[in-house]
C-alpha atoms as a printed R data frame, in Angstrom:
    type eleno elety resid chain resno       x       y       z
1   ATOM     1    CA   UNK     A     1 -24.104 -48.820  28.246
2   ATOM     2    CA   UNK     A     2 -21.762 -51.415  29.792
3   ATOM     3    CA   UNK     A     3 -23.695 -54.173  31.709
4   ATOM     4    CA   UNK     A     4 -21.756 -53.669  34.923
5   ATOM     5    CA   UNK     A     5 -22.379 -49.908  34.864
6   ATOM     6    CA   UNK     A     6 -26.106 -50.508  34.263
7   ATOM     7    CA   UNK     A     7 -26.389 -52.864  37.297
8   ATOM     8    CA   UNK     A     8 -24.494 -50.529  39.582
9   ATOM     9    CA   UNK     A     9 -26.632 -47.577  38.572
10  ATOM    10    CA   UNK     A    10 -29.781 -49.490  39.500
11  ATOM    11    CA   UNK     A    11 -28.453 -50.075  43.027
12  ATOM    12    CA   UNK     A    12 -27.592 -46.465  43.926
13  ATOM    13    CA   UNK     A    13 -29.405 -43.136  43.724
14  ATOM    14    CA   UNK     A    14 -27.637 -39.914  44.609
15  ATOM    15    CA   UNK     A    15 -29.953 -37.735  46.707
16  ATOM    16    CA   UNK     A    16 -29.926 -33.948  47.178
17  ATOM    17    CA   UNK     A    17 -27.285 -32.793  49.566
18  ATOM    18    CA   UNK     A    18 -24.783 -35.318  48.249
19  ATOM    19    CA   UNK     A    19 -26.061 -38.314  50.258
20  ATOM    20    CA   UNK     A    20 -26.171 -41.794  48.720
21  ATOM    21    CA   UNK     A    21 -29.521 -43.597  49.224
22  ATOM    22    CA   UNK     A    22 -29.922 -47.345  49.452
23  ATOM    23    CA   UNK     A    23 -32.967 -48.339  47.411
24  ATOM    24    CA   UNK     A    24 -35.926 -50.097  48.984
25  ATOM    25    CA   UNK     A    25 -35.346 -53.823  49.409
26  ATOM    26    CA   UNK     A    26 -31.666 -53.511  50.350
27  ATOM    27    CA   UNK     A    27 -30.340 -54.294  53.790
28  ATOM    28    CA   UNK     A    28 -30.718 -51.282  56.111
29  ATOM    29    CA   UNK     A    29 -33.324 -48.540  55.716
30  ATOM    30    CA   UNK     A    30 -31.364 -45.357  56.346
31  ATOM    31    CA   UNK     A    31 -29.177 -43.089  54.236
32  ATOM    32    CA   UNK     A    32 -25.566 -43.837  53.647
33  ATOM    33    CA   UNK     A    33 -23.233 -40.940  54.386
34  ATOM    34    CA   UNK     A    34 -20.892 -39.584  51.667
35  ATOM    35    CA   UNK     A    35 -18.025 -41.653  53.014
36  ATOM    36    CA   UNK     A    36 -20.046 -44.753  52.150
37  ATOM    37    CA   UNK     A    37 -19.334 -46.436  55.500
38  ATOM    38    CA   UNK     A    38 -22.385 -46.301  57.767
39  ATOM    39    CA   UNK     A    39 -26.101 -45.781  57.335
40  ATOM    40    CA   UNK     A    40 -27.892 -43.480  59.732
41  ATOM    41    CA   UNK     A    41 -29.277 -46.515  61.498
42  ATOM    42    CA   UNK     A    42 -25.756 -47.882  62.072
43  ATOM    43    CA   UNK     A    43 -25.995 -50.535  59.376
44  ATOM    44    CA   UNK     A    44 -22.579 -51.225  57.900
45  ATOM    45    CA   UNK     A    45 -22.282 -51.604  54.111
46  ATOM    46    CA   UNK     A    46 -20.938 -54.902  52.941
47  ATOM    47    CA   UNK     A    47 -17.559 -55.105  51.253
48  ATOM    48    CA   UNK     A    48 -19.239 -56.068  48.020
49  ATOM    49    CA   UNK     A    49 -21.481 -52.987  48.158
50  ATOM    50    CA   UNK     A    50 -18.514 -50.691  48.803
51  ATOM    51    CA   UNK     A    51 -16.622 -52.319  45.950
52  ATOM    52    CA   UNK     A    52 -19.590 -51.652  43.633
53  ATOM    53    CA   UNK     A    53 -19.575 -47.969  44.582
54  ATOM    54    CA   UNK     A    54 -15.842 -47.665  43.842
55  ATOM    55    CA   UNK     A    55 -16.235 -49.440  40.519
56  ATOM    56    CA   UNK     A    56 -19.129 -47.127  39.562
57  ATOM    57    CA   UNK     A    57 -17.167 -43.963  40.379
58  ATOM    58    CA   UNK     A    58 -14.138 -45.179  38.461
59  ATOM    59    CA   UNK     A    59 -16.202 -46.071  35.407
60  ATOM    60    CA   UNK     A    60 -18.027 -42.702  35.443
61  ATOM    61    CA   UNK     A    61 -14.780 -40.761  35.729
62  ATOM    62    CA   UNK     A    62 -13.237 -42.811  32.924
63  ATOM    63    CA   UNK     A    63 -16.294 -42.352  30.708
64  ATOM    64    CA   UNK     A    64 -16.291 -38.566  31.210
65  ATOM    65    CA   UNK     A    65 -12.577 -38.376  30.504
66  ATOM    66    CA   UNK     A    66 -12.914 -40.408  27.318
67  ATOM    67    CA   UNK     A    67 -15.907 -38.399  26.124
68  ATOM    68    CA   UNK     A    68 -14.085 -35.055  26.491
69  ATOM    69    CA   UNK     A    69 -12.183 -34.346  23.254
70  ATOM    70    CA   UNK     A    70  -8.564 -33.360  23.550
71  ATOM    71    CA   UNK     A    71  -8.241 -29.871  22.046
72  ATOM    72    CA   UNK     A    72  -6.150 -29.717  18.909
73  ATOM    73    CA   UNK     A    73  -3.247 -27.292  19.365
74  ATOM    74    CA   UNK     A    74  -3.619 -24.235  17.128
75  ATOM    75    CA   UNK     A    75  -0.323 -23.490  15.404
76  ATOM    76    CA   UNK     A    76   0.954 -19.962  15.834
77  ATOM    77    CA   UNK     A    77   0.966 -18.366  12.370
78  ATOM    78    CA   UNK     A    78   4.270 -17.053  11.143
79  ATOM    79    CA   UNK     A    79   3.797 -13.307  10.662
80  ATOM    80    CA   UNK     A    80   4.348 -12.141   7.112
81  ATOM    81    CA   UNK     A    81   6.957  -9.410   6.847
82  ATOM    82    CA   UNK     A    82   5.416  -6.076   6.009
83  ATOM    83    CA   UNK     A    83   5.951  -4.885   2.483
84  ATOM    84    CA   UNK     A    84   8.043  -1.726   2.957
85  ATOM    85    CA   UNK     A    85   6.254  -0.203  -0.038
86  ATOM    86    CA   UNK     A    86   2.788  -0.514   1.539
87  ATOM    87    CA   UNK     A    87   1.134   2.916   1.257
88  ATOM    88    CA   UNK     A    88   4.228   4.180  -0.536
89  ATOM    89    CA   UNK     A    89   4.186   3.404  -4.250
90  ATOM    90    CA   UNK     A    90   1.934   6.046  -5.803
91  ATOM    91    CA   UNK     A    91   4.748   8.094  -7.297
92  ATOM    92    CA   UNK     A    92   8.462   7.629  -7.810
93  ATOM    93    CA   UNK     A    93  11.693   9.328  -8.741
94  ATOM    94    CA   UNK     A    94  15.461   8.901  -8.902
95  ATOM    95    CA   UNK     A    95  18.118  11.166  -7.458
96  ATOM    96    CA   UNK     A    96  21.496  11.998  -8.999
97  ATOM    97    CA   UNK     A    97  23.062   9.027  -7.191
98  ATOM    98    CA   UNK     A    98  20.534   6.652  -8.750
99  ATOM    99    CA   UNK     A    99  18.704   6.010  -5.497
100 ATOM   100    CA   UNK     A   100  15.035   5.153  -5.877
101 ATOM   101    CA   UNK     A   101  12.235   7.019  -4.090
102 ATOM   102    CA   UNK     A   102   8.555   6.128  -3.867
103 ATOM   103    CA   UNK     A   103   5.760   8.029  -2.184
104 ATOM   104    CA   UNK     A   104   2.116   7.836  -1.087
105 ATOM   105    CA   UNK     A   105   1.322   8.082   2.634
106 ATOM   106    CA   UNK     A   106   5.010   7.874   3.402
107 ATOM   107    CA   UNK     A   107   8.351   8.070   1.608
108 ATOM   108    CA   UNK     A   108  10.599   5.097   0.904
109 ATOM   109    CA   UNK     A   109  14.137   5.224  -0.435
110 ATOM   110    CA   UNK     A   110  16.347   2.320  -1.500
111 ATOM   111    CA   UNK     A   111  19.859   2.389  -2.923
112 ATOM   112    CA   UNK     A   112  19.147  -0.273  -5.522
113 ATOM   113    CA   UNK     A   113  16.727  -3.035  -6.453
114 ATOM   114    CA   UNK     A   114  18.092  -5.353  -3.767
115 ATOM   115    CA   UNK     A   115  16.531  -3.031  -1.176
116 ATOM   116    CA   UNK     A   116  19.912  -2.046   0.239
117 ATOM   117    CA   UNK     A   117  19.888   1.145   2.270
118 ATOM   118    CA   UNK     A   118  16.132   0.932   2.881
119 ATOM   119    CA   UNK     A   119  14.700   3.991   4.633
120 ATOM   120    CA   UNK     A   120  10.989   4.301   5.403
121 ATOM   121    CA   UNK     A   121   9.958   7.798   6.466
122 ATOM   122    CA   UNK     A   122   6.441   8.269   7.715
123 ATOM   123    CA   UNK     A   123   6.455   8.289  11.469
124 ATOM   124    CA   UNK     A   124   9.042  10.956  12.191
125 ATOM   125    CA   UNK     A   125   8.046  14.494  11.295
126 ATOM   126    CA   UNK     A   126   5.715  13.334   8.532
127 ATOM   127    CA   UNK     A   127   2.629  12.155  10.390
128 ATOM   128    CA   UNK     A   128   2.724  15.301  12.470
129 ATOM   129    CA   UNK     A   129   3.710  17.792   9.809
130 ATOM   130    CA   UNK     A   130   1.711  16.372   6.928
131 ATOM   131    CA   UNK     A   131  -1.485  16.782   8.914
132 ATOM   132    CA   UNK     A   132  -4.558  14.610   9.024
133 ATOM   133    CA   UNK     A   133  -6.194  14.996   5.634
134 ATOM   134    CA   UNK     A   134  -5.004  11.730   4.145
135 ATOM   135    CA   UNK     A   135  -1.262  12.369   3.859
136 ATOM   136    CA   UNK     A   136  -1.370  11.598   0.145
137 ATOM   137    CA   UNK     A   137   1.962  12.438  -1.443
138 ATOM   138    CA   UNK     A   138   1.754  12.334  -5.225
139 ATOM   139    CA   UNK     A   139   5.208  12.974  -6.660
140 ATOM   140    CA   UNK     A   140   8.805  13.412  -5.550
141 ATOM   141    CA   UNK     A   141  11.902  15.050  -6.990
142 ATOM   142    CA   UNK     A   142  15.421  15.820  -5.785
143 ATOM   143    CA   UNK     A   143  17.640  18.762  -6.694
144 ATOM   144    CA   UNK     A   144  21.377  18.745  -7.409
145 ATOM   145    CA   UNK     A   145  22.203  19.130  -3.715
146 ATOM   146    CA   UNK     A   146  20.019  16.147  -2.737
147 ATOM   147    CA   UNK     A   147  17.191  18.145  -1.192
148 ATOM   148    CA   UNK     A   148  13.847  16.399  -1.551
149 ATOM   149    CA   UNK     A   149  10.636  17.989  -2.872
150 ATOM   150    CA   UNK     A   150   7.205  16.376  -2.617
151 ATOM   151    CA   UNK     A   151   3.702  17.411  -3.595
152 ATOM   152    CA   UNK     A   152   1.533  16.973  -0.498
153 ATOM   153    CA   UNK     A   153  -1.618  16.717  -2.578
154 ATOM   154    CA   UNK     A   154  -4.324  16.337   0.060
155 ATOM   155    CA   UNK     A   155  -2.913  19.228   2.073
156 ATOM   156    CA   UNK     A   156  -2.558  21.508  -0.998
157 ATOM   157    CA   UNK     A   157   1.090  22.380  -0.525
158 ATOM   158    CA   UNK     A   158   4.677  21.635  -1.466
159 ATOM   159    CA   UNK     A   159   7.271  20.332   0.968
160 ATOM   160    CA   UNK     A   160  11.028  20.565   0.807
161 ATOM   161    CA   UNK     A   161  13.444  18.902   3.208
162 ATOM   162    CA   UNK     A   162  17.178  18.354   3.278
163 ATOM   163    CA   UNK     A   163  16.910  14.616   3.842
164 ATOM   164    CA   UNK     A   164  14.570  11.881   5.022
165 ATOM   165    CA   UNK     A   165  14.987  12.899   8.640
166 ATOM   166    CA   UNK     A   166  12.947  15.975   7.714
167 ATOM   167    CA   UNK     A   167  15.800  18.400   8.286
168 ATOM   168    CA   UNK     A   168  15.063  22.034   7.360
169 ATOM   169    CA   UNK     A   169  11.435  21.228   6.633
170 ATOM   170    CA   UNK     A   170   9.830  23.987   4.507
171 ATOM   171    CA   UNK     A   171   6.266  24.152   3.192
172 ATOM   172    CA   UNK     A   172   4.646  26.416   0.638
173 ATOM   173    CA   UNK     A   173   1.049  26.942  -0.424
174 ATOM   174    CA   UNK     A   174  -2.514  26.547   0.734
175 ATOM   175    CA   UNK     A   175  -5.855  25.596  -0.776
176 ATOM   176    CA   UNK     A   176  -7.275  27.944  -3.383
177 ATOM   177    CA   UNK     A   177  -6.956  29.102  -6.961
178 ATOM   178    CA   UNK     A   178  -4.914  32.300  -6.691
179 ATOM   179    CA   UNK     A   179  -1.172  32.938  -6.514
180 ATOM   180    CA   UNK     A   180   0.437  30.835  -3.786
181 ATOM   181    CA   UNK     A   181  -2.548  28.493  -3.766
182 ATOM   182    CA   UNK     A   182  -3.184  24.981  -5.044
183 ATOM   183    CA   UNK     A   183  -6.069  22.643  -5.546
184 ATOM   184    CA   UNK     A   184  -4.424  19.220  -5.349
185 ATOM   185    CA   UNK     A   185  -0.909  19.782  -6.666
186 ATOM   186    CA   UNK     A   186   0.327  16.612  -8.364
187 ATOM   187    CA   UNK     A   187   3.405  16.419 -10.576
188 ATOM   188    CA   UNK     A   188   6.664  18.187  -9.785
189 ATOM   189    CA   UNK     A   189   9.890  18.842 -11.726
190 ATOM   190    CA   UNK     A   190  12.960  21.058 -11.352
191 ATOM   191    CA   UNK     A   191  14.968  22.882 -14.008
192 ATOM   192    CA   UNK     A   192  18.697  23.579 -14.075
193 ATOM   193    CA   UNK     A   193  18.232  26.849 -12.188
194 ATOM   194    CA   UNK     A   194  16.346  25.084  -9.388
195 ATOM   195    CA   UNK     A   195  12.965  26.523 -10.361
196 ATOM   196    CA   UNK     A   196   9.994  24.360  -9.434
197 ATOM   197    CA   UNK     A   197   7.264  23.281 -11.878
198 ATOM   198    CA   UNK     A   198   3.988  21.859 -10.559
199 ATOM   199    CA   UNK     A   199   0.809  20.524 -12.166
200 ATOM   200    CA   UNK     A   200  -2.134  22.063 -10.276
201 ATOM   201    CA   UNK     A   201  -4.607  19.282 -10.996
202 ATOM   202    CA   UNK     A   202  -8.062  20.644 -10.179
203 ATOM   203    CA   UNK     A   203  -7.133  24.199 -11.216
204 ATOM   204    CA   UNK     A   204  -6.058  22.831 -14.648
205 ATOM   205    CA   UNK     A   205  -2.835  24.796 -14.849
206 ATOM   206    CA   UNK     A   206   0.941  24.547 -14.675
207 ATOM   207    CA   UNK     A   207   2.764  26.705 -12.147
208 ATOM   208    CA   UNK     A   208   6.424  27.694 -11.939
209 ATOM   209    CA   UNK     A   209   8.038  29.302  -8.905
210 ATOM   210    CA   UNK     A   210  11.644  30.265  -8.276
211 ATOM   211    CA   UNK     A   211  11.843  28.987  -4.723
212 ATOM   212    CA   UNK     A   212   9.877  27.700  -1.734
213 ATOM   213    CA   UNK     A   213   8.710  31.222  -0.922
214 ATOM   214    CA   UNK     A   214   6.780  31.313  -4.200
215 ATOM   215    CA   UNK     A   215   8.916  34.018  -5.770
216 ATOM   216    CA   UNK     A   216   8.040  34.905  -9.383
217 ATOM   217    CA   UNK     A   217   4.857  32.839  -9.349
218 ATOM   218    CA   UNK     A   218   3.884  32.133 -12.968
219 ATOM   219    CA   UNK     A   219   0.930  30.039 -14.106
220 ATOM   220    CA   UNK     A   220  -0.220  28.832 -17.491
221 ATOM   221    CA   UNK     A   221  -3.412  27.084 -18.597
222 ATOM   222    CA   UNK     A   222  -7.150  26.939 -18.064
223 ATOM   223    CA   UNK     A   223  -9.856  24.266 -18.147
224 ATOM   224    CA   UNK     A   224 -10.695  22.712 -21.503
225 ATOM   225    CA   UNK     A   225  -9.322  20.710 -24.406
226 ATOM   226    CA   UNK     A   226  -8.126  23.431 -26.756
227 ATOM   227    CA   UNK     A   227  -4.638  24.843 -27.143
228 ATOM   228    CA   UNK     A   228  -3.418  26.227 -23.814
229 ATOM   229    CA   UNK     A   229  -6.011  24.228 -21.869
230 ATOM   230    CA   UNK     A   230  -5.818  21.175 -19.620
231 ATOM   231    CA   UNK     A   231  -8.176  18.656 -18.073
232 ATOM   232    CA   UNK     A   232  -6.671  17.193 -14.929
233 ATOM   233    CA   UNK     A   233  -2.941  17.513 -15.660
234 ATOM   234    CA   UNK     A   234  -1.094  15.035 -13.461
235 ATOM   235    CA   UNK     A   235   2.577  15.009 -14.412
236 ATOM   236    CA   UNK     A   236   5.245  17.398 -15.652
237 ATOM   237    CA   UNK     A   237   8.776  16.841 -16.982
238 ATOM   238    CA   UNK     A   238  11.508  18.833 -18.733
239 ATOM   239    CA   UNK     A   239  13.866  17.846 -21.526
240 ATOM   240    CA   UNK     A   240  17.505  18.873 -21.952
241 ATOM   241    CA   UNK     A   241  16.367  22.108 -23.611
242 ATOM   242    CA   UNK     A   242  14.002  22.693 -20.660
243 ATOM   243    CA   UNK     A   243  10.925  22.439 -22.799
244 ATOM   244    CA   UNK     A   244   7.914  21.524 -20.675
245 ATOM   245    CA   UNK     A   245   5.984  18.257 -21.094
246 ATOM   246    CA   UNK     A   246   2.637  17.646 -19.392
247 ATOM   247    CA   UNK     A   247   0.503  14.517 -19.041
248 ATOM   248    CA   UNK     A   248  -2.896  16.077 -19.786
249 ATOM   249    CA   UNK     A   249  -4.647  13.093 -18.290
250 ATOM   250    CA   UNK     A   250  -8.325  13.519 -19.091
251 ATOM   251    CA   UNK     A   251  -7.666  14.941 -22.511
252 ATOM   252    CA   UNK     A   252  -5.737  11.650 -23.143
253 ATOM   253    CA   UNK     A   253  -2.693  13.412 -24.529
254 ATOM   254    CA   UNK     A   254   0.847  14.565 -23.892
255 ATOM   255    CA   UNK     A   255   1.509  18.276 -24.401
256 ATOM   256    CA   UNK     A   256   4.815  20.042 -24.981
257 ATOM   257    CA   UNK     A   257   5.536  23.780 -25.017
258 ATOM   258    CA   UNK     A   258   8.719  25.826 -24.960
259 ATOM   259    CA   UNK     A   259   8.099  28.029 -21.945
260 ATOM   260    CA   UNK     A   260   5.502  29.265 -19.479
261 ATOM   261    CA   UNK     A   261   3.838  31.372 -22.154
262 ATOM   262    CA   UNK     A   262   2.814  28.178 -23.984
263 ATOM   263    CA   UNK     A   263   4.981  28.966 -27.010
264 ATOM   264    CA   UNK     A   264   5.117  26.264 -29.684
265 ATOM   265    CA   UNK     A   265   2.291  24.253 -28.133
266 ATOM   266    CA   UNK     A   266   2.308  20.680 -29.490
267 ATOM   267    CA   UNK     A   267   0.151  17.738 -28.437
268 ATOM   268    CA   UNK     A   268   0.171  14.015 -29.096
269 ATOM   269    CA   UNK     A   269  -2.309  11.242 -28.295
270 ATOM   270    CA   UNK     A   270  -5.997  10.470 -28.097
271 ATOM   271    CA   UNK     A   271  -8.318   8.192 -26.128
272 ATOM   272    CA   UNK     A   272  -8.171   4.507 -26.968
273 ATOM   273    CA   UNK     A   273  -6.114   1.334 -26.847
274 ATOM   274    CA   UNK     A   274  -4.194   1.435 -30.109
275 ATOM   275    CA   UNK     A   275  -0.833   2.918 -31.089
276 ATOM   276    CA   UNK     A   276  -0.641   6.568 -30.082
277 ATOM   277    CA   UNK     A   277  -3.628   6.210 -27.743
278 ATOM   278    CA   UNK     A   278  -4.000   6.314 -23.972
279 ATOM   279    CA   UNK     A   279  -6.521   5.222 -21.376
280 ATOM   280    CA   UNK     A   280  -5.210   7.355 -18.470
281 ATOM   281    CA   UNK     A   281  -1.780   8.879 -19.129
282 ATOM   282    CA   UNK     A   282  -0.781   9.558 -15.539
283 ATOM   283    CA   UNK     A   283   3.026   9.948 -15.382
284 ATOM   284    CA   UNK     A   284   5.827  10.693 -17.786
285 ATOM   285    CA   UNK     A   285   9.574  11.146 -18.016
286 ATOM   286    CA   UNK     A   286  12.286  11.518 -20.650
287 ATOM   287    CA   UNK     A   287  15.578   9.724 -21.153
288 ATOM   288    CA   UNK     A   288  18.927  11.241 -22.156
289 ATOM   289    CA   UNK     A   289  18.031  10.861 -25.837
290 ATOM   290    CA   UNK     A   290  14.829  12.836 -25.369
291 ATOM   291    CA   UNK     A   291  12.514   9.846 -25.811
292 ATOM   292    CA   UNK     A   292   9.229  10.116 -23.931
293 ATOM   293    CA   UNK     A   293   7.928   7.452 -21.540
294 ATOM   294    CA   UNK     A   294   4.339   7.413 -20.278
295 ATOM   295    CA   UNK     A   295   2.811   5.256 -17.532
296 ATOM   296    CA   UNK     A   296  -0.853   4.589 -18.311
297 ATOM   297    CA   UNK     A   297  -2.845   3.924 -15.114
298 ATOM   298    CA   UNK     A   298  -5.984   2.337 -16.587
299 ATOM   299    CA   UNK     A   299  -4.215   0.825 -19.580
300 ATOM   300    CA   UNK     A   300  -1.727  -0.996 -17.317
301 ATOM   301    CA   UNK     A   301   1.181  -0.348 -19.665
302 ATOM   302    CA   UNK     A   302   4.208   1.835 -20.288
303 ATOM   303    CA   UNK     A   303   4.624   3.486 -23.703
304 ATOM   304    CA   UNK     A   304   7.732   4.987 -25.274
305 ATOM   305    CA   UNK     A   305   7.969   7.141 -28.378
306 ATOM   306    CA   UNK     A   306  10.770   9.178 -29.883
307 ATOM   307    CA   UNK     A   307   9.112  12.543 -30.332
308 ATOM   308    CA   UNK     A   308   5.849  14.459 -30.259
309 ATOM   309    CA   UNK     A   309   4.858  12.886 -33.555
310 ATOM   310    CA   UNK     A   310   4.755   9.484 -31.849
311 ATOM   311    CA   UNK     A   311   7.593   8.019 -33.933
312 ATOM   312    CA   UNK     A   312   8.691   4.498 -33.017
313 ATOM   313    CA   UNK     A   313   5.780   3.954 -30.626
314 ATOM   314    CA   UNK     A   314   6.472   0.969 -28.349
315 ATOM   315    CA   UNK     A   315   4.085  -0.304 -25.710
316 ATOM   316    CA   UNK     A   316   4.972  -2.815 -22.998
317 ATOM   317    CA   UNK     A   317   2.802  -4.510 -20.359
318 ATOM   318    CA   UNK     A   318  -0.772  -5.439 -19.668
319 ATOM   319    CA   UNK     A   319  -2.961  -6.115 -16.637
320 ATOM   320    CA   UNK     A   320  -1.784  -8.725 -14.135
321 ATOM   321    CA   UNK     A   321   0.729  -9.647 -11.456
322 ATOM   322    CA   UNK     A   322   3.436 -11.675 -13.210
323 ATOM   323    CA   UNK     A   323   6.394 -10.805 -15.360
324 ATOM   324    CA   UNK     A   324   5.485  -8.249 -18.003
325 ATOM   325    CA   UNK     A   325   2.307  -7.266 -16.179
326 ATOM   326    CA   UNK     A   326   1.272  -4.166 -14.254
327 ATOM   327    CA   UNK     A   327  -1.678  -3.136 -12.141
328 ATOM   328    CA   UNK     A   328  -2.133   0.619 -12.481
329 ATOM   329    CA   UNK     A   329   1.423   1.878 -13.006
330 ATOM   330    CA   UNK     A   330   1.753   5.220 -11.270
331 ATOM   331    CA   UNK     A   331   5.301   6.317 -11.959
332 ATOM   332    CA   UNK     A   332   8.080   5.913 -14.484
333 ATOM   333    CA   UNK     A   333  11.753   6.933 -14.478
334 ATOM   334    CA   UNK     A   334  14.898   6.160 -16.462
335 ATOM   335    CA   UNK     A   335  18.398   5.999 -14.998
336 ATOM   336    CA   UNK     A   336  21.701   7.019 -16.589
337 ATOM   337    CA   UNK     A   337  22.145   3.501 -17.999
338 ATOM   338    CA   UNK     A   338  18.788   3.676 -19.754
339 ATOM   339    CA   UNK     A   339  17.080   1.180 -17.455
340 ATOM   340    CA   UNK     A   340  13.390   1.805 -16.905
341 ATOM   341    CA   UNK     A   341  11.764   1.900 -13.464
342 ATOM   342    CA   UNK     A   342   8.012   1.623 -12.952
343 ATOM   343    CA   UNK     A   343   5.965   2.224  -9.816
344 ATOM   344    CA   UNK     A   344   3.544  -0.707 -10.119
345 ATOM   345    CA   UNK     A   345   1.051   0.810  -7.726
346 ATOM   346    CA   UNK     A   346  -1.623  -1.793  -7.051
347 ATOM   347    CA   UNK     A   347   0.889  -4.630  -7.177
348 ATOM   348    CA   UNK     A   348   2.769  -2.672  -4.472
349 ATOM   349    CA   UNK     A   349   6.170  -3.031  -6.050
350 ATOM   350    CA   UNK     A   350   8.858  -1.349  -8.105
351 ATOM   351    CA   UNK     A   351   9.782  -2.916 -11.430
352 ATOM   352    CA   UNK     A   352  13.038  -2.380 -13.286
353 ATOM   353    CA   UNK     A   353  13.680  -3.543 -16.824
354 ATOM   354    CA   UNK     A   354  16.581  -3.050 -19.187
355 ATOM   355    CA   UNK     A   355  14.522  -2.101 -22.201
356 ATOM   356    CA   UNK     A   356  11.004  -1.908 -23.604
357 ATOM   357    CA   UNK     A   357  11.028  -5.648 -24.290
358 ATOM   358    CA   UNK     A   358  11.098  -6.306 -20.532
359 ATOM   359    CA   UNK     A   359  14.602  -7.788 -20.558
360 ATOM   360    CA   UNK     A   360  16.171  -7.998 -17.097
361 ATOM   361    CA   UNK     A   361  12.780  -7.789 -15.375
362 ATOM   362    CA   UNK     A   362  13.460  -7.243 -11.658
363 ATOM   363    CA   UNK     A   363  11.073  -6.376  -8.842
364 ATOM   364    CA   UNK     A   364  11.323  -4.993  -5.318
365 ATOM   365    CA   UNK     A   365  10.273  -6.294  -2.904
C-alpha cells in the first residue's frame, strides 16, 4: 500500500450510517458529518485534515478504477453462408435441359455448376404437404414435359408436381405391401411412354404403374438372393431398349431384366473391394452408350463398366474431402456430353467430372 494512503487510513474510520469518526486523541471528541465540515460539538476540522480526506477519497477512487479490468470487446462473428445443399443431397437427377436436381428434406435445382438459377424448395407446399415423418425424399426424376417426380420415402408415397412451386401437386400410395402400397419407396425412373418404375425397398420388389393413379399396377420380386429376388433394392434405371436395371443393394449386385416378368434375368457383382465388387451399391445410371455407373455408399467410389459382364471395369474415388474423394456418394448421373455428376452426400456437395479419371473436377457449392 502507498505510504500516504496508509497514514490517511489510520486517521479516519467510517462509521455506520455514513458518518466519519475522528479517532481518539484527535482534536474534538464528536462525530464529523458527511460534509466533513463540523463535528457535533462544533469543532471545525483543520484545512490539513480536510485536505487529507480529499486525498484519501481521490486515491481510493483511482485505485478502484485501476483495479477494474477494461472488458475486451468481443468481435461479432461473420455468419457463414448456409450451404444451399444442406439437407438436400441424398439423391440427384438431371432434366432434359441439363439442370441439376438434388433431394433429401428439400429439393434444390441449379442450372449449372456455377449455381446459377438456384431454387431451394422446402418451405412452400413441401413442409406442409410432405407431412411430419422426416420428409426424407430419396430420388427424383423429370419427364419430357418437365414435370417432377419424387419418392417421398418416409411417407410411403410418390409425388408429382409441375414445377418447384408445387403446382398441380399429386400424390399416390400409402404404407403397406399390397397394390397401391409402399414400404419405403426409393429409386424412381420413367420410360418413353411415361410409365413409372419404383424400387419398393422394404417390400423387396420393383413396381411399375402407368400413371399417378396407379393404373396397371405391376410388381416383380420377392425377398432373397436367388433369381427374381431382391434384398433392399435402392435404385432403378432403364437403358435405350428399356431394359430394367436395379441396384440390389444388400445382395451387392446389379441386376438387369428385359421386362416386368423378369425375363432374361442377369446379375453382376459380389461383396468386396476388388474389381467387380461392391460395398453398398446404392445408385446407378446409364450413359448414351449403355455403360453402367454405380455410386457405392460405403465404398466411397463410383464404378463404371461396359456391360453386365463387367467389361472395362473402372473405379474412381476413395474416402475423404478433397479432389478425387467422396464421403458416401448417394447419386450419379451423366449428361448428354458424357460428364459425370455425383451427389457427394456427407460432403454436402455435387461433383462433376469429365471422365472416370476425374478430369475437370468441379464442385458446387
